[in-house]
C-alpha positions in Angstrom: 0.0 0.0 0.0 1.5 3.4 -1.0 2.2 5.7 1.9 0.8 9.2 2.4 4.2 10.5 1.5 3.9 8.8 -1.9 0.7 10.7 -2.6 2.1 13.9 -1.2 5.0 13.7 -3.6 2.6 13.0 -6.4 0.5 16.0 -5.4 3.6 18.1 -5.4 4.5 17.0 -8.9 1.0 17.9 -10.1 1.2 21.3 -8.4 4.6 22.0 -9.9 3.4 21.0 -13.3 0.3 23.2 -13.1 2.4 26.2 -12.0 4.9 25.5 -14.8 2.2 25.3 -17.4 0.6 28.5 -16.2 3.9 30.2 -16.4 4.5 28.8 -19.9 1.3 30.5 -21.1 2.7 33.7 -19.8 6.3 33.3 -21.1 5.4 34.5 -24.6 7.4 31.7 -26.3 10.2 32.0 -23.7 10.7 35.7 -24.5 9.8 36.9 -21.0 12.5 36.0 -18.4 10.6 35.3 -15.2 7.7 33.3 -16.6 10.3 31.3 -18.5 12.4 30.7 -15.4 9.3 29.5 -13.5 8.4 27.2 -16.4 11.8 25.5 -16.4 12.1 25.2 -12.7 8.5 24.1 -12.3 8.8 21.3 -14.8 12.1 20.2 -13.3 10.6 20.1 -9.9 7.5 18.2 -11.3 9.7 15.5 -12.7 11.9 15.4 -9.6 8.8 14.9 -7.3 7.4 12.4 -9.8 10.5 10.3 -9.6 9.6 9.1 -6.1 6.0 7.8 -6.5 7.0 6.1 -9.7 9.2 3.8 -7.6 6.2 2.6 -5.6 3.2 2.6 -8.0 3.0 1.4 -11.6 4.1 3.9 -14.2 0.8 3.9 -16.0 -1.2 4.5 -12.8 1.1 7.3 -11.8 0.9 8.9 -15.3 -2.9 8.6 -15.4 -3.3 10.4 -12.1 -0.6 13.0 -12.8 -1.8 13.9 -16.3 -5.6 13.6 -15.5 -5.5 15.8 -12.4 -3.0 18.2 -14.1 -5.5 18.6 -17.0 -8.4 19.3 -14.7 -6.3 21.8 -12.5 -4.8 23.7 -15.4 -8.3 24.0 -17.0 -9.6 25.4 -13.6 -6.6 27.8 -13.5 -7.3 29.0 -17.0 -11.0 29.4 -16.2 -10.4 31.3 -13.0 -7.4 33.4 -14.0 -7.5 33.8 -17.7 -11.3 33.9 -18.1 -11.3 30.9 -20.5 -14.8 29.6 -21.0 -16.0 26.1 -20.2 -19.0 24.7 -21.9 -21.1 21.7 -20.8 -19.2 19.1 -22.8 -15.9 20.4 -21.4 -17.3 20.3 -17.9 -18.6 16.8 -18.4 -15.3 15.6 -19.8 -13.4 17.1 -16.8 -15.8 15.3 -14.5 -15.2 12.0 -16.3 -11.4 12.5 -15.9 -11.8 13.1 -12.1 -14.1 10.0 -12.0 -11.5 8.0 -13.7 -8.8 9.0 -11.2 -11.1 8.1 -8.4 -11.9 4.7 -9.9 -8.2 4.0 -10.3 -7.4 5.0 -6.7 -10.4 3.3 -5.0 -10.8 0.2 -7.0 -7.5 -0.7 -8.7 -5.5 -3.5 -7.2 -2.4 -2.0 -8.9 -2.6 1.0 -6.5 -3.0 -1.1 -3.4 0.1 -3.2 -3.9 
């Protein structure tokens, strides 16, 4: 059974990736210094933090959780901060992603080993 630390490191990886992606959108193709620095450091931290849970959980499971929650969170950031619109199909799709992550974590034997 993965420890709480495993999930904390996975959450840190997801947060670092969301911060990096948000900064990437502000970097103007890496022409603005500080958003570019935040992007590079954020992605480096994301992969560093991801390197620990990947020792304990299967790669596919880790990637599904990391990418799924990353997509949902970056979409929420874009909606809240950048005013991007979400229509009903987008909202339903994001709900399905969250449901998939929950199913993996609650019901998959791969996570419990």
